[in-house]
N, C-alpha and C positions, 0 to 999 in steps of 0.2 A: 534797580538802584539795589546793590548788598546797600544793609544798615548794619555796620559793626558800633559793639558797645565795648568800649578799651579799659572794662574792667571786672573786675570776679567782684564785687559789692549784692550782693542775693538781694538789699532794698533797692538796687538801680534797677537790676533783672524784675522785679516785682512791679515797681513803676511803670516801662516803659512797655509790662504785657497788662498791666492793666488797662492801659490806653488802647491795647490791640497792636502794635507796633511789633512787625514780622523782624526778627534780628537774630545776627551772632554775638557770642561772646569771646573776643579773642584780649585778653586783659595785657596789658601791660610790662613790661617786664626790667626794662632801665632802671637804671639808681637817677633818682627823686636830686635834681639842683637847682636850692632855693636860693634867687639872687634879689628877691626883695624885703620888705621888712612889714611893710601894713596887709595885713588879713585878706583884704577882697584881691587882692595882687599877686599875694602866694598861691591862693587857690585858680587864678586864673593861668597864672604861670606854668605851674605843675598837671594841669586842666590838658593843657595846648603840649606840654612836651610827650604824656599819653597817647593823643589822639596821632601826634603826628611820628610819634615811634611806631602805632598801627597801620596808619594810612602809607608810610614810605614802601610795604611789599605792594601794596594795591598794584594792580594795572584794571581793570575796569570797573567801571564806574561803579562811586562808592560815597558812604555819609559815615563817618566816625564819628562818634561822640567820646569827648574826653571829660574826665569831672574829677574834684578833688574837695572835699569836706574839711573845715577845719571849724570848731569853735575856739570863739574870742574872749575874752573877759580884758577890756581896755583894751591895749594892742597888744597883749598874751596872746600865742599862739596854743590854743590846747588841742593836740594831736590825739592819738590812741596811749592808752597809759601802759607807759614802761609796765606795771605791776602794780599788785595791790593798796600798798603806799600810795602809790600816783597818782593811781583812780581815787583816793580819800584825799589828796591834798587839791584834786582838782574838784571833786562833788564838796567838799567843805566850802571852796571858794566862791561856787555858782549857787547854794543854798541860801534862799532866803535876797537872791539878786536878780537883774537882767543884766542876759549879755546876746551876745550875737553869733551865727551860726552862717557862716558863709560855703558859698561852694559855688565855684567855678567850673563853666563849662566851658570845652571847644569844639566846636564841629567844622567837621573839615568837612567839605565835596569838593569832589575833584574827580575828571574824568580824564581821555587822553588830551583833551584841548585847555582846558581850564582847570584851575584847583582858587578855592575860596575857603578861609577862614574867617572865622564869626568866633571869636571870644567874650564872656561876658560874665560876671558875677554879678550871685542872688545873697540876698541879706535879708535874715527875719533874729526878732527880736524874739528873745525866748524869757520870760520870767518864769523864775522857780521859788516856788515856798517853801519857808523855813524849811529846817531837815534835823531831826537829831543828830547827834552822834551813834546812837543805834540804828535807827532808818540809814543812814550812811553806808552804815557794815554792813545791813542786815542786806542793802540794794546789792554792793560789793558782792558777797556771797551767791548771789546769784550768778556769776559770770557773765552778765549780759553785759556789765558796762568794759572789759577788758580788748574788744574787737572795735569800738567804734567813738570818734573825736568826742573829745570832752567826758568822755567816759560816761556816756547816757546813750539811752535810745527812748526817742519820744516817743514809737510807736511801740513801745515793751512795757513792761512793767516799770519803768520813769514815769509812767504819762502818769503816776497818782498821786506826784509831785510837779505837775506844772500846772501854773496860775493860769497862764495865756502866752498868747503870741500874738504879733503884728507880724504881717506877710504869710508866704508861700510856706504850708504846714510841710511839702513834700520836699522843700529843699533842707528840713532838716533833718527830715530820715534820709535825705542824700540827691535827690533830683528834680531841682524845678520843674519837672517837665511842661508845663502851660508857657514858661518861659523860652524853652526848648520850642516846643511846637509854636509860637509866633513867629519866633524870629528865622525860621524855616519857610513860614509861609511867605513871609519877607522878603525869600530866594525865588519861591513859586516851588519849591514843594511841599505836599503834602504828607506825612508821615502815614498819617491815618489810611492812607491811599495806595500809598507803595506795596507791591507787592514783590 
């Protein structure tokens, strides 16, 4: 069975490689349409859109993995920052407090006879130490925040400011790999054995 990751995220790629999955990358290119409001519902909706876009052109047996990650402070969703000012706004709100990271995952398993869609969201609570204005500005100057939801990467320099997390660390990085593995096992698919 062919496995396709419908994402160009280098972090998602690394997580799948880390557990030994053989896969191809085919990022979804369509426009994202959000009709939901709650962070957990938004990421599921977007992940499913990505997976469906990539799966529609496949004729051979395939597993398509779509994912979308957001940072949420209360019910406000923090996507990727528009600019450095936006990154500063987000980080100022997150510092010294707890927030949630949601990753929505859509798994589409299809062959000529059937198609299954499994969609779920994983939530991880992240606690950030208090940060000074200078610490925030120095972090933004690294440019690390600019392509990341919530303006930070837990696996990068921002690790210095993470007090603790409750939940799956890999979910914060961008793909709840253990959750995906367990959902696929329930379908009788072991992605660690598929070649």
